[in-house]
C-alpha positions in Angstrom: -8.4 33.7 -11.5 -5.3 35.5 -12.7 -2.2 33.2 -12.3 -4.4 30.2 -11.3 -5.0 27.0 -13.1 -8.5 28.1 -14.1 -7.1 31.3 -15.7 -4.4 29.4 -17.5 -6.8 26.9 -19.0 -9.2 29.7 -20.0 -6.4 31.8 -21.6 -5.2 28.7 -23.4 -8.7 28.1 -24.8 -8.9 31.8 -25.9 -5.6 31.5 -27.6 -6.8 28.5 -29.5 -10.0 30.3 -30.5 -8.1 33.4 -31.7 -5.7 31.4 -33.8 -8.6 29.4 -35.2 -10.5 32.6 -36.1 -7.5 34.3 -37.7 -6.7 31.1 -39.7 -10.4 30.9 -40.8 -10.4 34.6 -42.0 -7.0 34.4 -43.7 -7.7 31.1 -45.5 -11.2 32.2 -46.6 -10.3 35.6 -47.8 -7.3 34.4 -49.8 -8.8 31.3 -51.4 -12.5 32.2 -51.8 -12.0 35.1 -54.4 -9.9 32.9 -56.7 -12.4 30.1 -56.5 -15.2 32.5 -57.2 -13.5 34.0 -60.2 -12.9 30.6 -61.7 -16.5 29.7 -61.1 -17.8 32.9 -62.8 -15.4 32.4 -65.8 -16.7 28.9 -66.3 -20.3 30.1 -66.1 -19.7 32.9 -68.7 -18.1 30.5 -71.1 -20.9 28.1 -70.9 -23.6 30.8 -71.5 -22.3 31.8 -75.0 -21.0 34.9 -76.6 -24.4 36.9 -76.4 -23.6 37.9 -72.9 -20.0 38.9 -73.6 -20.7 42.7 -73.6 -22.4 42.7 -70.2 -20.5 39.9 -68.4 -17.4 41.8 -67.2 -19.4 44.5 -65.3 -21.8 42.0 -63.9 -19.0 39.7 -62.8 -17.1 42.4 -61.0 -20.3 43.6 -59.2 -21.2 40.1 -58.3 -17.7 39.4 -57.0 -17.8 42.5 -54.8 -21.2 41.7 -53.4 -20.0 38.1 -52.7 -16.9 39.3 -50.8 -19.0 41.7 -48.7 -21.6 39.1 -47.9 -18.9 36.6 -47.1 -17.1 39.0 -44.8 -20.2 39.8 -42.9 -21.1 36.1 -42.6 -17.6 35.4 -41.3 -17.8 38.1 -38.7 -21.2 37.0 -37.5 -20.3 33.3 -37.4 -16.9 34.0 -35.8 -18.5 36.1 -33.1 -21.1 33.4 -32.4 -18.4 30.7 -32.4 -16.3 32.8 -30.0 -19.1 33.3 -27.6 -19.9 29.5 -27.7 -16.3 28.6 -27.3 -15.9 31.0 -24.3 -18.9 29.5 -22.6 -17.6 26.0 -23.2 -14.1 27.0 -22.1 -15.5 28.4 -18.8 -17.5 25.2 -18.3 -14.5 22.9 -19.0 -12.1 24.9 -16.9 -14.5 24.8 -14.0 -15.0 21.1 -14.4 -11.2 20.6 -14.3 -10.4 23.1 -11.6 -13.2 22.6 -9.1 -12.3 19.1 -8.2 -8.6 20.2 -7.8 -9.7 23.1 -5.6 -11.6 20.6 -3.4 -8.5 18.3 -3.2 -6.4 21.3 -2.3 -8.8 22.4 0.5 -9.1 18.8 1.8 -5.4 18.3 1.8 -5.0 21.5 3.9 -7.5 20.2 6.4 -5.8 16.9 6.6 -2.5 18.7 7.1 -4.1 20.4 10.1 -5.1 17.1 11.6 -8.6 16.5 10.3 -8.0 13.0 8.9 -11.7 12.2 8.4 -11.8 14.6 5.4 -13.0 13.2 2.1 -13.7 14.6 -1.4 -16.5 13.5 -3.8 -15.3 11.0 -6.4 -18.2 10.9 -8.8 -16.2 11.5 -12.0 -15.1 8.5 -14.1 -12.0 10.2 -15.6 -8.5 10.8 -14.3 -9.8 13.4 -11.8 -12.2 10.9 -10.4 -9.4 8.4 -10.0 -7.3 11.1 -8.3 -10.1 11.9 -5.9 -10.6 8.2 -5.1 -6.9 7.7 -4.5 -6.9 10.8 -2.3 -9.8 9.3 -0.2 -7.8 6.0 0.1 -4.8 7.9 1.3 -6.9 9.9 3.8 -8.5 6.7 5.1 -5.0 5.2 5.5 -3.8 8.3 7.3 -6.8 8.2 9.6 -6.2 4.5 10.3 -2.5 5.1 11.1 -3.5 7.9 13.4 -5.9 5.6 15.2 -3.2 2.9 15.4 -0.7 5.5 16.9 -3.2 6.6 19.5 -4.0 3.0 20.3 -0.3 2.1 20.4 0.3 4.8 23.0 -2.6 3.6 25.1 -1.5 0.0 24.8 2.1 0.9 25.8 0.8 2.8 28.8 -1.5 -0.2 29.7 1.3 -2.7 29.3 3.7 -0.7 31.4 1.1 0.0 34.1 0.6 -3.6 35.1 4.2 -4.6 36.0 5.0 -1.1 37.4 2.0 -1.4 39.7 3.1 -4.9 40.9 6.6 -3.5 41.5 5.3 -0.5 43.4 3.0 -2.6 45.7 5.8 -5.1 46.5 8.3 -2.4 47.1 5.9 -0.6 49.4 5.2 -3.8 51.3 9.0 -4.3 51.8 9.4 -0.6 52.8 6.5 -0.8 55.4 7.8 -4.1 56.8 4.6 -6.0 55.8 6.6 -8.4 53.7 10.1 -9.7 54.1 12.6 -10.0 51.2 12.1 -13.7 50.6 13.6 -15.5 47.6 10.0 -15.9 46.2 9.4 -12.2 46.4 12.7 -11.3 44.9 12.0 -13.7 42.1 8.7 -12.1 41.4 10.3 -8.7 41.3 12.9 -10.0 38.9 10.2 -11.4 36.6 8.4 -8.0 36.5 11.7 -6.3 35.7 12.4 -8.9 33.0 8.9 -8.3 31.5 9.6 -4.5 31.4 13.0 -5.1 29.8 11.5 -7.3 27.1 8.7 -4.8 26.4 11.2 -1.9 26.0 13.6 -4.1 23.8 10.7 -5.1 21.6 9.5 -1.5 21.2 13.0 -0.4 20.4 13.3 -3.1 17.8 10.0 -2.2 16.1 10.9 1.5 16.1 14.3 0.8 14.4 12.6 -1.5 11.9 9.9 1.2 11.1 12.6 3.8 10.7 14.6 1.6 8.4 17.6 1.7 10.8 17.7 -2.0 11.6 20.9 -3.5 10.1 20.7 -6.7 8.2 23.5 -9.0 6.9 21.8 -11.5 4.5 23.7 -14.5 3.4 23.1 -18.0 2.0 22.0 -20.3 4.8 21.2 -24.0 5.0 17.5 -23.9 5.8 17.5 -27.4 7.4 20.3 -26.4 9.8 18.4 -23.3 10.8 15.3 -25.4 11.5 17.2 -27.9 13.6 18.8 -25.1 15.7 15.5 -23.4 16.3 13.9 -26.7 17.5 16.9 -27.5 19.7 16.8 -24.1 21.4 13.0 -24.4 22.2 13.1 -28.1 23.2 13.6 -27.5 27.0 10.6 -25.4 27.2 8.5 -27.8 25.1 9.5 -30.7 27.4 8.6 -28.6 30.4 5.1 -28.0 29.0 4.8 -31.6 27.9 4.5 -30.6 24.2 5.9 -32.7 21.3 8.1 -30.3 19.4 9.3 -31.8 16.1 11.0 -30.8 12.9 10.2 -32.3 9.5 13.4 -32.4 7.4 13.3 -32.5 3.5 15.5 -34.9 1.7 17.0 -32.3 -0.6 19.2 -29.4 0.6 17.6 -26.0 0.6 19.5 -22.7 0.7 17.7 -19.5 1.8 19.0 -15.9 1.6 18.4 -14.3 5.0 20.1 -12.7 8.0 21.0 -15.6 10.3 20.4 -13.7 13.5 17.0 -12.3 12.3 15.9 -15.6 10.8 16.6 -17.4 14.1 14.7 -14.7 15.9 11.7 -15.1 13.5 11.5 -18.9 14.0 12.1 -18.5 17.8 9.2 -16.1 18.1 6.9 -18.3 16.1 7.8 -21.4 18.1 7.4 -19.5 21.3 3.9 -18.3 20.2 2.9 -21.8 19.2 4.1 -23.3 22.5 2.1 -20.6 24.4 -1.2 -21.6 22.8 -0.7 -25.3 22.6 -2.0 -27.4 25.5 -0.1 -30.2 27.2 0.3 -33.4 25.1 -0.1 -31.2 21.9 2.3 -31.0 19.0 4.2 -28.1 17.4 5.8 -28.9 14.0 8.4 -26.9 12.2 8.9 -27.8 8.5 10.6 -26.2 5.5 9.8 -26.6 1.8 10.7 -25.0 -1.5 7.9 -23.5 -3.5 7.4 -21.5 -6.7 4.8 -18.8 -6.1 3.3 -16.4 -8.6 2.7 -12.8 -7.5 -0.2 -12.5 -5.1 -2.5 -9.6 -4.5 -1.6 -9.7 -0.8 1.9 -8.5 -1.4 3.7 -5.8 -3.4 6.9 -7.8 -3.9 7.3 -8.0 -7.7 10.0 -10.7 -7.2 7.2 -13.2 -6.6 6.8 -13.5 -10.4 10.0 -15.3 -11.1 11.6 -16.5 -7.9 11.7 -19.7 -5.9 11.0 -19.4 -2.2 12.0 -21.2 0.9 8.9 -21.5 3.0 9.1 -22.2 6.8 6.0 -23.4 8.5 5.3 -23.5 12.3 2.1 -25.5 13.0 0.5 -26.2 16.3 -2.5 -28.2 17.5 -4.0 -25.5 19.7 -7.5 -24.1 19.7 -7.0 -22.1 16.6 -7.9 -18.5 15.8 -11.4 -17.3 14.9 -11.7 -16.3 11.2 -12.7 -12.7 12.1 -9.5 -12.3 14.3 -7.0 -13.9 11.9 -6.3 -10.7 9.8 -5.5 -8.8 13.1 -3.0 -11.2 14.7 0.0 -9.2 13.3 -1.2 -6.0 14.9 0.9 -4.7 17.8 -0.4 -5.6 21.3 -3.3 -7.6 19.7 -4.0 -10.8 21.6 -6.7 -13.4 20.9 -6.5 -14.3 24.6 -5.2 -11.3 26.5 -5.3 -12.7 30.0 -3.5 -15.9 29.2 -0.9 -14.2 27.1 -0.1 -11.8 29.9 0.2 -14.6 32.4 2.8 -16.4 30.2 4.9 -13.2 29.9 4.0 -12.2 26.3 4.3 -8.6 25.3 1.9 -8.8 22.4 4.6 -7.6 20.0 6.1 -10.9 18.9 4.1 -11.4 15.7 4.4 -7.7 14.8 8.2 -8.0 15.1 8.2 -11.2 13.0 6.2 -9.5 10.3 8.6 -6.6 10.1 11.7 -8.7 10.1 10.3 -10.9 7.3 9.2 -8.0 5.1 12.6 -6.3 5.6 14.3 -9.3 4.1 12.1 -9.3 1.0 9.7 -12.0 2.2 6.1 -12.4 3.2 4.3 -14.0 6.1 0.7 -15.2 6.5 -1.3 -17.5 8.8 -3.9 -20.1 8.3 -6.1 -21.5 11.1 -9.0 -23.8 11.9 -11.0 -23.5 15.1 -10.1 -26.6 17.1 -7.5 -27.7 14.5 -4.6 -25.3 15.3 -2.8 -22.5 13.6 0.0 -22.5 11.0 2.3 -19.6 10.3 4.0 -19.5 6.8 7.2 -17.5 6.2 8.4 -17.3 2.6 12.0 -16.0 2.1 14.0 -15.8 -1.2 15.8 -19.0 -2.2 19.5 -18.7 -3.1 20.1 -18.4 -6.9 22.1 -21.6 -7.0 19.1 -23.3 -5.5 16.7 -21.9 -8.0 18.2 -24.0 -10.8 16.9 -27.2 -9.1 13.9 -28.6 -11.1 10.7 -27.6 -9.4 9.2 -31.1 -9.9 12.1 -32.7 -8.0 11.6 -30.2 -5.2 7.9 -30.9 -5.0 8.4 -34.6 -5.0 10.9 -34.3 -2.2 8.5 -32.2 -0.1 
């Protein structure tokens, strides 16, 4: 207990007790005799002169007896109070230190890799709140550890498929079973391209997670960005017989973003929409200006006072089941794994989009209806000169 928190709390309580006892004794012994003498003098004066000859001796004897009785009573009461205070101090120090010792032991076990460790959070005071927060942190660490393990397994799985195809085709060429026809060479090139995309996406995510991805935000015309994104994806949309369109607002809208990363965000979202939209379907890219209060789904405090430029990519595909919607931004998560792999997706596109949006101070979310398609919403800060535009005019224009 020496040198520990429990000993310090106990010694602090003992010091308070000692100071209180000394103060009690000093104040009582210095004030009580004077008050007693005044009381006796008042009593003798009220009883008349017939007691005058006997009063001085009686008063002195009475005062001495009073002081002695008072001192004994003080000693007994101070001892009882000290014992009670010591017991209470031990109880209070244990109540404070025991949860902290549990937290210390649990933190050591978590540091050694036991992420399932939890501590009781039954108290309703600050220590209980600390224990609850510790459990939340431990649960998040356990979840992140699970995601890391799953990520390694997913990467191995994603690499295994194209590598197996490459190995089999190369072995066929080496054994003379197959000839190097243009079709086979094209297939080999596609597998190499898939591997290259996977490695590039993983590198981009690792740089974003480490905060080493450089950004150069500037004021951009949102309508121009939308038109360029649609024009870049138009050949693929025509090949798949999908109607790709852009809805342009009547008022100019200026967004603060990195032009290269914003183009990548919209390109990935359009590519994802085209992948899950059937022939004769429609993919729509629109932009609007909105004023949003702070939401519980984000920690960005700027949402309280700032206008936002919101990009929306809507498709008419099959939609996402409600139970799978919260997971669509997870890495390698696919609602239709087989079809996504056939079309060359790495399963990292939406995860990359989410990181790029968050790095630019924005937020992204999705809404979907089974049979009615899916819409991705990307909110990025509007330029300050655009924030002076009346909100009513913006809403009427949208």
